[in-house]
N, CA, C and O atoms as a Tripos MOL2 file, in Angstrom:
@<TRIPOS>MOLECULE
protein
  288   287    72     0     0
PROTEIN
NO_CHARGES

@<TRIPOS>ATOM
      1 N           7.7570   12.4930  -11.8070 N.3       1 MET1
      2 CA          6.6510   11.6020  -11.6520 C.3       1 MET1
      3 C           5.9350   11.4930  -12.9950 C.2       1 MET1
      4 O           5.7090   12.4980  -13.6690 O.2       1 MET1
      5 N           5.5870   10.2890  -13.3710 N.am      2 SER2
      6 CA          4.9040   10.1100  -14.6440 C.3       2 SER2
      7 C           3.4220    9.8300  -14.4230 C.2       2 SER2
      8 O           3.0140    9.3000  -13.3900 O.2       2 SER2
      9 N           2.6360   10.1990  -15.4190 N.am      3 TYR3
     10 CA          1.1890   10.0650  -15.3670 C.3       3 TYR3
     11 C           0.7190    9.2870  -16.5760 C.2       3 TYR3
     12 O           1.3980    9.2380  -17.6020 O.2       3 TYR3
     13 N          -0.4690    8.6670  -16.4470 N.am      4 ALA4
     14 CA         -1.0680    7.9680  -17.5780 C.3       4 ALA4
     15 C          -2.5760    8.1830  -17.5450 C.2       4 ALA4
     16 O          -3.1930    8.1370  -16.4810 O.2       4 ALA4
     17 N          -3.1560    8.4140  -18.7020 N.am      5 LEU5
     18 CA         -4.5980    8.5370  -18.8390 C.3       5 LEU5
     19 C          -5.1310    7.1520  -19.1740 C.2       5 LEU5
     20 O          -4.7920    6.5820  -20.2110 O.2       5 LEU5
     21 N          -5.9710    6.6110  -18.2860 N.am      6 LEU6
     22 CA         -6.4280    5.2340  -18.4180 C.3       6 LEU6
     23 C          -7.9490    5.1600  -18.4520 C.2       6 LEU6
     24 O          -8.6340    6.0820  -18.0070 O.2       6 LEU6
     25 N          -8.4660    4.0680  -18.9780 N.am      7 ASP7
     26 CA         -9.8930    3.8140  -19.0120 C.3       7 ASP7
     27 C         -10.4010    3.6870  -17.5660 C.2       7 ASP7
     28 O          -9.9400    2.8280  -16.8140 O.2       7 ASP7
     29 N         -11.3350    4.5310  -17.1940 N.am      8 ALA8
     30 CA        -11.8030    4.5960  -15.8100 C.3       8 ALA8
     31 C         -12.4650    3.3010  -15.3590 C.2       8 ALA8
     32 O         -12.2690    2.8810  -14.2190 O.2       8 ALA8
     33 N         -13.2350    2.6650  -16.2140 N.am      9 ALA9
     34 CA        -13.9060    1.4210  -15.8290 C.3       9 ALA9
     35 C         -12.8960    0.3240  -15.5200 C.2       9 ALA9
     36 O         -13.0700   -0.4390  -14.5700 O.2       9 ALA9
     37 N         -11.8510    0.2510  -16.3160 N.am     10 ARG10
     38 CA        -10.8160   -0.7660  -16.0780 C.3      10 ARG10
     39 C         -10.0430   -0.4780  -14.7920 C.2      10 ARG10
     40 O          -9.6890   -1.4070  -14.0650 O.2      10 ARG10
     41 N          -9.7800    0.7810  -14.5060 N.am     11 VAL11
     42 CA         -9.0820    1.1470  -13.2710 C.3      11 VAL11
     43 C          -9.9580    0.8150  -12.0660 C.2      11 VAL11
     44 O          -9.4670    0.2880  -11.0670 O.2      11 VAL11
     45 N         -11.2480    1.1190  -12.1540 N.am     12 ALA12
     46 CA        -12.1610    0.8110  -11.0520 C.3      12 ALA12
     47 C         -12.2170   -0.6940  -10.8060 C.2      12 ALA12
     48 O         -12.2180   -1.1400   -9.6590 O.2      12 ALA12
     49 N         -12.2610   -1.4650  -11.8720 N.am     13 LYS13
     50 CA        -12.2980   -2.9310  -11.7480 C.3      13 LYS13
     51 C         -10.9970   -3.4470  -11.1290 C.2      13 LYS13
     52 O         -11.0290   -4.3170  -10.2580 O.2      13 LYS13
     53 N          -9.8650   -2.9200  -11.5700 N.am     14 ALA14
     54 CA         -8.5720   -3.3400  -11.0300 C.3      14 ALA14
     55 C          -8.4490   -2.9690   -9.5550 C.2      14 ALA14
     56 O          -7.9170   -3.7430   -8.7600 O.2      14 ALA14
     57 N          -8.9360   -1.7960   -9.1920 N.am     15 ALA15
     58 CA         -8.8870   -1.3780   -7.7880 C.3      15 ALA15
     59 C          -9.7700   -2.2780   -6.9330 C.2      15 ALA15
     60 O          -9.4150   -2.6110   -5.8020 O.2      15 ALA15
     61 N         -10.9130   -2.6680   -7.4710 N.am     16 LYS16
     62 CA        -11.8130   -3.5580   -6.7260 C.3      16 LYS16
     63 C         -11.1570   -4.9200   -6.5040 C.2      16 LYS16
     64 O         -11.2400   -5.4790   -5.4110 O.2      16 LYS16
     65 N         -10.5110   -5.4490   -7.5310 N.am     17 VAL17
     66 CA         -9.7930   -6.7190   -7.3900 C.3      17 VAL17
     67 C          -8.6880   -6.5880   -6.3560 C.2      17 VAL17
     68 O          -8.4970   -7.4720   -5.5210 O.2      17 VAL17
     69 N          -7.9660   -5.4830   -6.4170 N.am     18 SER18
     70 CA         -6.8920   -5.2390   -5.4650 C.3      18 SER18
     71 C          -7.4300   -5.1880   -4.0350 C.2      18 SER18
     72 O          -6.8220   -5.7420   -3.1200 O.2      18 SER18
     73 N          -8.5670   -4.5230   -3.8480 N.am     19 LEU19
     74 CA         -9.1690   -4.4530   -2.5160 C.3      19 LEU19
     75 C          -9.6200   -5.8260   -2.0310 C.2      19 LEU19
     76 O          -9.5030   -6.1360   -0.8450 O.2      19 LEU19
     77 N         -10.1330   -6.6500   -2.9430 N.am     20 ASN20
     78 CA        -10.5270   -8.0080   -2.5640 C.3      20 ASN20
     79 C          -9.3260   -8.8130   -2.0980 C.2      20 ASN20
     80 O          -9.4200   -9.5630   -1.1260 O.2      20 ASN20
     81 N          -8.2060   -8.6640   -2.7790 N.am     21 VAL21
     82 CA         -6.9850   -9.3680   -2.3770 C.3      21 VAL21
     83 C          -6.5150   -8.8600   -1.0150 C.2      21 VAL21
     84 O          -6.1510   -9.6470   -0.1430 O.2      21 VAL21
     85 N          -6.5270   -7.5550   -0.8440 N.am     22 LEU22
     86 CA         -6.0710   -6.9780    0.4230 C.3      22 LEU22
     87 C          -6.9810   -7.3620    1.5890 C.2      22 LEU22
     88 O          -6.5190   -7.4580    2.7260 O.2      22 LEU22
     89 N          -8.2530   -7.5790    1.3220 N.am     23 SER23
     90 CA         -9.1820   -7.9240    2.4020 C.3      23 SER23
     91 C          -8.9150   -9.3090    2.9740 C.2      23 SER23
     92 O          -9.3760   -9.6190    4.0730 O.2      23 SER23
     93 N          -8.1810  -10.1440    2.2530 N.am     24 THR24
     94 CA         -7.8650  -11.4870    2.7430 C.3      24 THR24
     95 C          -6.6170  -11.5080    3.6130 C.2      24 THR24
     96 O          -6.2860  -12.5360    4.2040 O.2      24 THR24
     97 N          -5.9300  -10.3850    3.6930 N.am     25 SER25
     98 CA         -4.6970  -10.3100    4.4680 C.3      25 SER25
     99 C          -4.9900  -10.0450    5.9470 C.2      25 SER25
    100 O          -5.8470   -9.2240    6.2750 O.2      25 SER25
    101 N          -4.2830  -10.7360    6.8320 N.am     26 PRO26
    102 CA         -4.4680  -10.4790    8.2600 C.3      26 PRO26
    103 C          -3.7170   -9.2320    8.7540 C.2      26 PRO26
    104 O          -3.8300   -8.8580    9.9210 O.2      26 PRO26
    105 N          -2.9710   -8.6090    7.8810 N.am     27 GLU27
    106 CA         -2.1600   -7.4480    8.2620 C.3      27 GLU27
    107 C          -3.0540   -6.2840    8.6940 C.2      27 GLU27
    108 O          -4.1360   -6.0850    8.1410 O.2      27 GLU27
    109 N          -2.5950   -5.5220    9.6810 N.am     28 SER28
    110 CA         -3.3820   -4.3750   10.1420 C.3      28 SER28
    111 C          -2.5060   -3.1960   10.5820 C.2      28 SER28
    112 O          -2.8980   -2.4230   11.4570 O.2      28 SER28
    113 N          -1.3320   -3.0600    9.9810 N.am     29 THR29
    114 CA         -0.4540   -1.9390   10.3240 C.3      29 THR29
    115 C          -1.0190   -0.6340    9.7750 C.2      29 THR29
    116 O          -1.9260   -0.6380    8.9430 O.2      29 THR29
    117 N          -0.4760    0.4750   10.2480 N.am     30 ASP30
    118 CA         -0.9120    1.7800    9.7420 C.3      30 ASP30
    119 C          -0.6190    1.9210    8.2570 C.2      30 ASP30
    120 O          -1.4450    2.4410    7.5070 O.2      30 ASP30
    121 N           0.5390    1.4650    7.8310 N.am     31 ALA31
    122 CA          0.9010    1.5540    6.4110 C.3      31 ALA31
    123 C          -0.0700    0.7420    5.5630 C.2      31 ALA31
    124 O          -0.4740    1.1800    4.4850 O.2      31 ALA31
    125 N          -0.4400   -0.4190    6.0380 N.am     32 TYR32
    126 CA         -1.3950   -1.2760    5.3210 C.3      32 TYR32
    127 C          -2.7440   -0.5710    5.2130 C.2      32 TYR32
    128 O          -3.3580   -0.5780    4.1470 O.2      32 TYR32
    129 N          -3.2060    0.0270    6.2870 N.am     33 GLN33
    130 CA         -4.5020    0.7080    6.2670 C.3      33 GLN33
    131 C          -4.4800    1.9390    5.3610 C.2      33 GLN33
    132 O          -5.4790    2.2410    4.7080 O.2      33 GLN33
    133 N          -3.3550    2.6480    5.3160 N.am     34 ARG34
    134 CA         -3.2260    3.7830    4.3940 C.3      34 ARG34
    135 C          -3.2950    3.3000    2.9480 C.2      34 ARG34
    136 O          -3.9090    3.9470    2.0990 O.2      34 ARG34
    137 N          -2.6620    2.1600    2.6740 N.am     35 LYS35
    138 CA         -2.6970    1.5890    1.3280 C.3      35 LYS35
    139 C          -4.1410    1.2630    0.9370 C.2      35 LYS35
    140 O          -4.5710    1.5820   -0.1710 O.2      35 LYS35
    141 N          -4.8760    0.6400    1.8300 N.am     36 VAL36
    142 CA         -6.2710    0.2880    1.5530 C.3      36 VAL36
    143 C          -7.1010    1.5410    1.3000 C.2      36 VAL36
    144 O          -7.9050    1.5750    0.3690 O.2      36 VAL36
    145 N          -6.9130    2.5610    2.1190 N.am     37 ILE37
    146 CA         -7.6650    3.8020    1.9490 C.3      37 ILE37
    147 C          -7.3440    4.4540    0.6080 C.2      37 ILE37
    148 O          -8.2500    4.9390   -0.0700 O.2      37 ILE37
    149 N          -6.0800    4.4730    0.2180 N.am     38 MET38
    150 CA         -5.7040    5.0560   -1.0790 C.3      38 MET38
    151 C          -6.3610    4.3030   -2.2240 C.2      38 MET38
    152 O          -6.8480    4.9190   -3.1710 O.2      38 MET38
    153 N          -6.3790    2.9760   -2.1480 N.am     39 ILE39
    154 CA         -6.9850    2.1870   -3.2170 C.3      39 ILE39
    155 C          -8.4980    2.3810   -3.2260 C.2      39 ILE39
    156 O          -9.1020    2.4130   -4.2980 O.2      39 ILE39
    157 N          -9.1180    2.5120   -2.0630 N.am     40 GLU40
    158 CA        -10.5560    2.7980   -2.0050 C.3      40 GLU40
    159 C         -10.8670    4.1280   -2.6780 C.2      40 GLU40
    160 O         -11.8640    4.2460   -3.3900 O.2      40 GLU40
    161 N         -10.0310    5.1150   -2.4600 N.am     41 ARG41
    162 CA        -10.2280    6.4220   -3.0930 C.3      41 ARG41
    163 C         -10.0800    6.3220   -4.6090 C.2      41 ARG41
    164 O         -10.8750    6.8910   -5.3580 O.2      41 ARG41
    165 N          -9.0690    5.6020   -5.0490 N.am     42 ILE42
    166 CA         -8.8540    5.4250   -6.4900 C.3      42 ILE42
    167 C         -10.0660    4.7260   -7.0980 C.2      42 ILE42
    168 O         -10.5420    5.1260   -8.1610 O.2      42 ILE42
    169 N         -10.5690    3.6870   -6.4350 N.am     43 GLU43
    170 CA        -11.7420    2.9640   -6.9460 C.3      43 GLU43
    171 C         -12.9520    3.8870   -7.0380 C.2      43 GLU43
    172 O         -13.6760    3.8720   -8.0330 O.2      43 GLU43
    173 N         -13.1700    4.6910   -5.9960 N.am     44 ALA44
    174 CA        -14.3180    5.6010   -5.9940 C.3      44 ALA44
    175 C         -14.2160    6.6360   -7.1090 C.2      44 ALA44
    176 O         -15.1920    6.8870   -7.8170 O.2      44 ALA44
    177 N         -13.0440    7.2350   -7.2680 N.am     45 LEU45
    178 CA        -12.8660    8.2490   -8.3150 C.3      45 LEU45
    179 C         -12.9770    7.6460   -9.7060 C.2      45 LEU45
    180 O         -13.6000    8.2310  -10.5920 O.2      45 LEU45
    181 N         -12.3770    6.4790   -9.9000 N.am     46 ALA46
    182 CA        -12.4470    5.8310  -11.2130 C.3      46 ALA46
    183 C         -13.8740    5.3970  -11.5160 C.2      46 ALA46
    184 O         -14.3320    5.5210  -12.6510 O.2      46 ALA46
    185 N         -14.5780    4.8910  -10.5130 N.am     47 GLY47
    186 CA        -15.9750    4.5050  -10.7150 C.3      47 GLY47
    187 C         -16.8410    5.6890  -11.0980 C.2      47 GLY47
    188 O         -17.6870    5.5870  -11.9870 O.2      47 GLY47
    189 N         -16.6310    6.8110  -10.4280 N.am     48 ALA48
    190 CA        -17.3890    8.0240  -10.7520 C.3      48 ALA48
    191 C         -17.0590    8.5110  -12.1580 C.2      48 ALA48
    192 O         -17.9530    8.9250  -12.8960 O.2      48 ALA48
    193 N         -15.7940    8.4650  -12.5300 N.am     49 ALA49
    194 CA        -15.3920    8.8890  -13.8750 C.3      49 ALA49
    195 C         -15.9860    7.9630  -14.9320 C.2      49 ALA49
    196 O         -16.3810    8.4200  -16.0050 O.2      49 ALA49
    197 N         -16.0530    6.6730  -14.6380 N.am     50 ALA50
    198 CA        -16.6100    5.7040  -15.5980 C.3      50 ALA50
    199 C         -18.0960    5.9460  -15.8330 C.2      50 ALA50
    200 O         -18.6060    5.6960  -16.9250 O.2      50 ALA50
    201 N         -18.7870    6.4340  -14.8070 N.am     51 GLU51
    202 CA        -20.2220    6.6760  -14.9270 C.3      51 GLU51
    203 C         -20.5460    8.0620  -15.4680 C.2      51 GLU51
    204 O         -21.6980    8.3300  -15.8090 O.2      51 GLU51
    205 N         -19.5720    8.9380  -15.5550 N.am     52 SER52
    206 CA        -19.8220   10.3000  -16.0110 C.3      52 SER52
    207 C         -19.8050   10.3630  -17.5340 C.2      52 SER52
    208 O         -19.4550    9.3990  -18.2140 O.2      52 SER52
    209 N         -20.1880   11.5070  -18.0390 N.am     53 ASN53
    210 CA        -20.1640   11.7410  -19.4850 C.3      53 ASN53
    211 C         -18.9530   12.5720  -19.8860 C.2      53 ASN53
    212 O         -18.9260   13.1370  -20.9790 O.2      53 ASN53
    213 N         -17.9710   12.6510  -19.0310 N.am     54 ALA54
    214 CA        -16.8290   13.5430  -19.2560 C.3      54 ALA54
    215 C         -15.5970   12.7930  -19.7300 C.2      54 ALA54
    216 O         -14.4970   13.0870  -19.2640 O.2      54 ALA54
    217 N         -15.7340   11.8550  -20.6210 N.am     55 GLY55
    218 CA        -14.5770   11.2030  -21.1960 C.3      55 GLY55
    219 C         -14.3040    9.8040  -20.7070 C.2      55 GLY55
    220 O         -13.6050    9.0420  -21.3740 O.2      55 GLY55
    221 N         -14.8410    9.4460  -19.5510 N.am     56 LYS56
    222 CA        -14.6930    8.0940  -19.0100 C.3      56 LYS56
    223 C         -13.2360    7.6590  -18.8660 C.2      56 LYS56
    224 O         -12.8920    6.5010  -19.0990 O.2      56 LYS56
    225 N         -12.3910    8.6090  -18.4790 N.am     57 ALA57
    226 CA        -10.9670    8.3270  -18.2880 C.3      57 ALA57
    227 C         -10.5240    8.9050  -16.9520 C.2      57 ALA57
    228 O         -11.1430    9.8190  -16.4060 O.2      57 ALA57
    229 N          -9.4410    8.3480  -16.4510 N.am     58 VAL58
    230 CA         -8.8820    8.8100  -15.1870 C.3      58 VAL58
    231 C          -7.3630    8.8370  -15.3270 C.2      58 VAL58
    232 O          -6.7800    7.9980  -16.0140 O.2      58 VAL58
    233 N          -6.7340    9.8000  -14.6780 N.am     59 THR59
    234 CA         -5.2850    9.9110  -14.7120 C.3      59 THR59
    235 C          -4.7090    9.3720  -13.4160 C.2      59 THR59
    236 O          -5.1240    9.7760  -12.3290 O.2      59 THR59
    237 N          -3.7500    8.4580  -13.5300 N.am     60 LEU60
    238 CA         -3.0590    7.9080  -12.3740 C.3      60 LEU60
    239 C          -1.5760    8.2230  -12.4720 C.2      60 LEU60
    240 O          -1.0120    8.2980  -13.5630 O.2      60 LEU60
    241 N          -0.9640    8.4050  -11.3280 N.am     61 THR61
    242 CA          0.4900    8.5160  -11.3040 C.3      61 THR61
    243 C           1.0600    7.1060  -11.3980 C.2      61 THR61
    244 O           0.3470    6.1240  -11.1980 O.2      61 THR61
    245 N           2.3270    7.0180  -11.6980 N.am     62 SER62
    246 CA          2.9580    5.7020  -11.7780 C.3      62 SER62
    247 C           2.9170    5.0080  -10.4210 C.2      62 SER62
    248 O           2.8150    3.7830  -10.3590 O.2      62 SER62
    249 N           2.9930    5.7670   -9.3440 N.am     63 GLU63
    250 CA          2.9330    5.1840   -7.9980 C.3      63 GLU63
    251 C           1.5520    4.6150   -7.6970 C.2      63 GLU63
    252 O           1.4380    3.5420   -7.1040 O.2      63 GLU63
    253 N           0.5050    5.3270   -8.1030 N.am     64 GLU64
    254 CA         -0.8520    4.8310   -7.8860 C.3      64 GLU64
    255 C          -1.0960    3.5610   -8.6950 C.2      64 GLU64
    256 O          -1.6860    2.6020   -8.1980 O.2      64 GLU64
    257 N          -0.6390    3.5620   -9.9400 N.am     65 PHE65
    258 CA         -0.7850    2.3710  -10.7760 C.3      65 PHE65
    259 C          -0.0320    1.1980  -10.1670 C.2      65 PHE65
    260 O          -0.5460    0.0810  -10.1280 O.2      65 PHE65
    261 N           1.1750    1.4450   -9.6960 N.am     66 TRP66
    262 CA          1.9780    0.4020   -9.0660 C.3      66 TRP66
    263 C           1.2800   -0.1400   -7.8270 C.2      66 TRP66
    264 O           1.2850   -1.3480   -7.5930 O.2      66 TRP66
    265 N           0.6760    0.7450   -7.0290 N.am     67 LEU67
    266 CA         -0.0070    0.3380   -5.8210 C.3      67 LEU67
    267 C          -1.1580   -0.6160   -6.1260 C.2      67 LEU67
    268 O          -1.3440   -1.6110   -5.4270 O.2      67 LEU67
    269 N          -1.9240   -0.3150   -7.1650 N.am     68 ILE68
    270 CA         -3.0330   -1.1880   -7.5490 C.3      68 ILE68
    271 C          -2.5200   -2.4910   -8.1440 C.2      68 ILE68
    272 O          -2.9780   -3.5680   -7.7630 O.2      68 ILE68
    273 N          -1.5810   -2.4040   -9.0660 N.am     69 SER69
    274 CA         -1.1280   -3.5920   -9.7760 C.3      69 SER69
    275 C          -0.3510   -4.5500   -8.8850 C.2      69 SER69
    276 O          -0.2450   -5.7340   -9.2080 O.2      69 SER69
    277 N           0.1850   -4.0790   -7.7940 N.am     70 GLN70
    278 CA          0.9400   -4.9230   -6.8780 C.3      70 GLN70
    279 C           0.0500   -5.9750   -6.2040 C.2      70 GLN70
    280 O           0.5480   -6.9980   -5.7340 O.2      70 GLN70
    281 N          -1.2520   -5.7290   -6.1570 N.am     71 ASN71
    282 CA         -2.1600   -6.6060   -5.4290 C.3      71 ASN71
    283 C          -3.1330   -7.3690   -6.3300 C.2      71 ASN71
    284 O          -4.1550   -7.8540   -5.8450 O.2      71 ASN71
    285 N          -2.8460   -7.4860   -7.6190 N.am     72 TRP72
    286 CA         -3.7380   -8.2500   -8.5030 C.3      72 TRP72
    287 C          -3.5570   -9.7070   -8.2380 C.2      72 TRP72
    288 O          -4.2110  -10.5350   -8.8720 O.2      72 TRP72
@<TRIPOS>BOND
     1     1     2 1
     2     2     3 1
     3     3     4 2
     4     3     5 am
     5     5     6 1
     6     6     7 1
     7     7     8 2
     8     7     9 am
     9     9    10 1
    10    10    11 1
    11    11    12 2
    12    11    13 am
    13    13    14 1
    14    14    15 1
    15    15    16 2
    16    15    17 am
    17    17    18 1
    18    18    19 1
    19    19    20 2
    20    19    21 am
    21    21    22 1
    22    22    23 1
    23    23    24 2
    24    23    25 am
    25    25    26 1
    26    26    27 1
    27    27    28 2
    28    27    29 am
    29    29    30 1
    30    30    31 1
    31    31    32 2
    32    31    33 am
    33    33    34 1
    34    34    35 1
    35    35    36 2
    36    35    37 am
    37    37    38 1
    38    38    39 1
    39    39    40 2
    40    39    41 am
    41    41    42 1
    42    42    43 1
    43    43    44 2
    44    43    45 am
    45    45    46 1
    46    46    47 1
    47    47    48 2
    48    47    49 am
    49    49    50 1
    50    50    51 1
    51    51    52 2
    52    51    53 am
    53    53    54 1
    54    54    55 1
    55    55    56 2
    56    55    57 am
    57    57    58 1
    58    58    59 1
    59    59    60 2
    60    59    61 am
    61    61    62 1
    62    62    63 1
    63    63    64 2
    64    63    65 am
    65    65    66 1
    66    66    67 1
    67    67    68 2
    68    67    69 am
    69    69    70 1
    70    70    71 1
    71    71    72 2
    72    71    73 am
    73    73    74 1
    74    74    75 1
    75    75    76 2
    76    75    77 am
    77    77    78 1
    78    78    79 1
    79    79    80 2
    80    79    81 am
    81    81    82 1
    82    82    83 1
    83    83    84 2
    84    83    85 am
    85    85    86 1
    86    86    87 1
    87    87    88 2
    88    87    89 am
    89    89    90 1
    90    90    91 1
    91    91    92 2
    92    91    93 am
    93    93    94 1
    94    94    95 1
    95    95    96 2
    96    95    97 am
    97    97    98 1
    98    98    99 1
    99    99   100 2
   100    99   101 am
   101   101   102 1
   102   102   103 1
   103   103   104 2
   104   103   105 am
   105   105   106 1
   106   106   107 1
   107   107   108 2
   108   107   109 am
   109   109   110 1
   110   110   111 1
   111   111   112 2
   112   111   113 am
   113   113   114 1
   114   114   115 1
   115   115   116 2
   116   115   117 am
   117   117   118 1
   118   118   119 1
   119   119   120 2
   120   119   121 am
   121   121   122 1
   122   122   123 1
   123   123   124 2
   124   123   125 am
   125   125   126 1
   126   126   127 1
   127   127   128 2
   128   127   129 am
   129   129   130 1
   130   130   131 1
   131   131   132 2
   132   131   133 am
   133   133   134 1
   134   134   135 1
   135   135   136 2
   136   135   137 am
   137   137   138 1
   138   138   139 1
   139   139   140 2
   140   139   141 am
   141   141   142 1
   142   142   143 1
   143   143   144 2
   144   143   145 am
   145   145   146 1
   146   146   147 1
   147   147   148 2
   148   147   149 am
   149   149   150 1
   150   150   151 1
   151   151   152 2
   152   151   153 am
   153   153   154 1
   154   154   155 1
   155   155   156 2
   156   155   157 am
   157   157   158 1
   158   158   159 1
   159   159   160 2
   160   159   161 am
   161   161   162 1
   162   162   163 1
   163   163   164 2
   164   163   165 am
   165   165   166 1
   166   166   167 1
   167   167   168 2
   168   167   169 am
   169   169   170 1
   170   170   171 1
   171   171   172 2
   172   171   173 am
   173   173   174 1
   174   174   175 1
   175   175   176 2
   176   175   177 am
   177   177   178 1
   178   178   179 1
   179   179   180 2
   180   179   181 am
   181   181   182 1
   182   182   183 1
   183   183   184 2
   184   183   185 am
   185   185   186 1
   186   186   187 1
   187   187   188 2
   188   187   189 am
   189   189   190 1
   190   190   191 1
   191   191   192 2
   192   191   193 am
   193   193   194 1
   194   194   195 1
   195   195   196 2
   196   195   197 am
   197   197   198 1
   198   198   199 1
   199   199   200 2
   200   199   201 am
   201   201   202 1
   202   202   203 1
   203   203   204 2
   204   203   205 am
   205   205   206 1
   206   206   207 1
   207   207   208 2
   208   207   209 am
   209   209   210 1
   210   210   211 1
   211   211   212 2
   212   211   213 am
   213   213   214 1
   214   214   215 1
   215   215   216 2
   216   215   217 am
   217   217   218 1
   218   218   219 1
   219   219   220 2
   220   219   221 am
   221   221   222 1
   222   222   223 1
   223   223   224 2
   224   223   225 am
   225   225   226 1
   226   226   227 1
   227   227   228 2
   228   227   229 am
   229   229   230 1
   230   230   231 1
   231   231   232 2
   232   231   233 am
   233   233   234 1
   234   234   235 1
   235   235   236 2
   236   235   237 am
   237   237   238 1
   238   238   239 1
   239   239   240 2
   240   239   241 am
   241   241   242 1
   242   242   243 1
   243   243   244 2
   244   243   245 am
   245   245   246 1
   246   246   247 1
   247   247   248 2
   248   247   249 am
   249   249   250 1
   250   250   251 1
   251   251   252 2
   252   251   253 am
   253   253   254 1
   254   254   255 1
   255   255   256 2
   256   255   257 am
   257   257   258 1
   258   258   259 1
   259   259   260 2
   260   259   261 am
   261   261   262 1
   262   262   263 1
   263   263   264 2
   264   263   265 am
   265   265   266 1
   266   266   267 1
   267   267   268 2
   268   267   269 am
   269   269   270 1
   270   270   271 1
   271   271   272 2
   272   271   273 am
   273   273   274 1
   274   274   275 1
   275   275   276 2
   276   275   277 am
   277   277   278 1
   278   278   279 1
   279   279   280 2
   280   279   281 am
   281   281   282 1
   282   282   283 1
   283   283   284 2
   284   283   285 am
   285   285   286 1
   286   286   287 1
   287   287   288 2
@<TRIPOS>SUBSTRUCTURE
     1 MET1         2 RESIDUE 1 A MET
     2 SER2         6 RESIDUE 1 A SER
     3 TYR3        10 RESIDUE 1 A TYR
     4 ALA4        14 RESIDUE 1 A ALA
     5 LEU5        18 RESIDUE 1 A LEU
     6 LEU6        22 RESIDUE 1 A LEU
     7 ASP7        26 RESIDUE 1 A ASP
     8 ALA8        30 RESIDUE 1 A ALA
     9 ALA9        34 RESIDUE 1 A ALA
    10 ARG10       38 RESIDUE 1 A ARG
    11 VAL11       42 RESIDUE 1 A VAL
    12 ALA12       46 RESIDUE 1 A ALA
    13 LYS13       50 RESIDUE 1 A LYS
    14 ALA14       54 RESIDUE 1 A ALA
    15 ALA15       58 RESIDUE 1 A ALA
    16 LYS16       62 RESIDUE 1 A LYS
    17 VAL17       66 RESIDUE 1 A VAL
    18 SER18       70 RESIDUE 1 A SER
    19 LEU19       74 RESIDUE 1 A LEU
    20 ASN20       78 RESIDUE 1 A ASN
    21 VAL21       82 RESIDUE 1 A VAL
    22 LEU22       86 RESIDUE 1 A LEU
    23 SER23       90 RESIDUE 1 A SER
    24 THR24       94 RESIDUE 1 A THR
    25 SER25       98 RESIDUE 1 A SER
    26 PRO26      102 RESIDUE 1 A PRO
    27 GLU27      106 RESIDUE 1 A GLU
    28 SER28      110 RESIDUE 1 A SER
    29 THR29      114 RESIDUE 1 A THR
    30 ASP30      118 RESIDUE 1 A ASP
    31 ALA31      122 RESIDUE 1 A ALA
    32 TYR32      126 RESIDUE 1 A TYR
    33 GLN33      130 RESIDUE 1 A GLN
    34 ARG34      134 RESIDUE 1 A ARG
    35 LYS35      138 RESIDUE 1 A LYS
    36 VAL36      142 RESIDUE 1 A VAL
    37 ILE37      146 RESIDUE 1 A ILE
    38 MET38      150 RESIDUE 1 A MET
    39 ILE39      154 RESIDUE 1 A ILE
    40 GLU40      158 RESIDUE 1 A GLU
    41 ARG41      162 RESIDUE 1 A ARG
    42 ILE42      166 RESIDUE 1 A ILE
    43 GLU43      170 RESIDUE 1 A GLU
    44 ALA44      174 RESIDUE 1 A ALA
    45 LEU45      178 RESIDUE 1 A LEU
    46 ALA46      182 RESIDUE 1 A ALA
    47 GLY47      186 RESIDUE 1 A GLY
    48 ALA48      190 RESIDUE 1 A ALA
    49 ALA49      194 RESIDUE 1 A ALA
    50 ALA50      198 RESIDUE 1 A ALA
    51 GLU51      202 RESIDUE 1 A GLU
    52 SER52      206 RESIDUE 1 A SER
    53 ASN53      210 RESIDUE 1 A ASN
    54 ALA54      214 RESIDUE 1 A ALA
    55 GLY55      218 RESIDUE 1 A GLY
    56 LYS56      222 RESIDUE 1 A LYS
    57 ALA57      226 RESIDUE 1 A ALA
    58 VAL58      230 RESIDUE 1 A VAL
    59 THR59      234 RESIDUE 1 A THR
    60 LEU60      238 RESIDUE 1 A LEU
    61 THR61      242 RESIDUE 1 A THR
    62 SER62      246 RESIDUE 1 A SER
    63 GLU63      250 RESIDUE 1 A GLU
    64 GLU64      254 RESIDUE 1 A GLU
    65 PHE65      258 RESIDUE 1 A PHE
    66 TRP66      262 RESIDUE 1 A TRP
    67 LEU67      266 RESIDUE 1 A LEU
    68 ILE68      270 RESIDUE 1 A ILE
    69 SER69      274 RESIDUE 1 A SER
    70 GLN70      278 RESIDUE 1 A GLN
    71 ASN71      282 RESIDUE 1 A ASN
    72 TRP72      286 RESIDUE 1 A TRP
């Protein structure tokens, strides 16, 4: 599994856009809801990291990045 250290503010913004796209979908399967919850968690963590004084960066796995970028 690969990891990347990314700018937390940009990740939070991308996750928010992804959530906006997902909110327009009529889908309501369990897998879909798990995807939404994972992206909500990523947005919350990235937002907190962006507001902190601890480097303003967040580490994502390639799968997490793919999950967010799939819904831009």
